[in-house]
N, C-alpha and C positions, 0 to 999 in steps of 0.2 A: 649942753655946753660943757666941755672938759676944761676944768680950771687947774688940773694937776700939772705942775711944771715938769718938763723933761729932765729927769735926774740921770746922772751917769750910772752905768752899770757897775756894781761893786763886787759881784760874784757871778760865777758861771758854773754850768753843770759839767759832768764828766766828758761829754762829747766836745763841748766848747774848749775845755781844758786841753783835751787831746789836740785839737786844731791849733790852739795858741802855742803849745809847747813842741809840737811835732812828734810827740810820743804816742804810741797806740793807747787806746782805752785800757787794754789789759796791763800795759806797763804803768799807767797812772794808778791803777788799782794796786799793783805790786808796790809802788813807791809809798802809797798810803799805808799799806799793811806793814811795811818795814819802818814806818815812822819818818820817812824822808820828806813826805808831803802831807800836810795836815788839813784834811777836809772837815767840813761840818756836815752832819747828817740832818736832813730834813725828811722825816718819815724814813723811807729806805733809800733815798737818793743822796748821792754825794754832791756837795756844793763846795766849790773852791773860791776863796776870795782872791781878787786880783793881786792884793798885797802878798798873799801866801804863794801864789804862782811866781811872782817876781822874786821873792826870797829864795824859793826852790831853784829857779833858773840861775840866779846869782851865785848860789852856793855850789851848784853843779858845774858851773863854768870856771869857778875859782880854783878847782882842783887841778 
């Protein structure tokens, strides 16, 4: 029996970030290297919080 409640997703991987933003995975990596998008590393994988993705999109559309 699974007693774990369904929790909302708080972070996504590189591929999902690409799908959410509409930018290619390569562009997402470049944004991270330039300090425009701030991922967390888990082992060798880039993980992006949904809050960080929203901040990035808000700042890029404000220009």
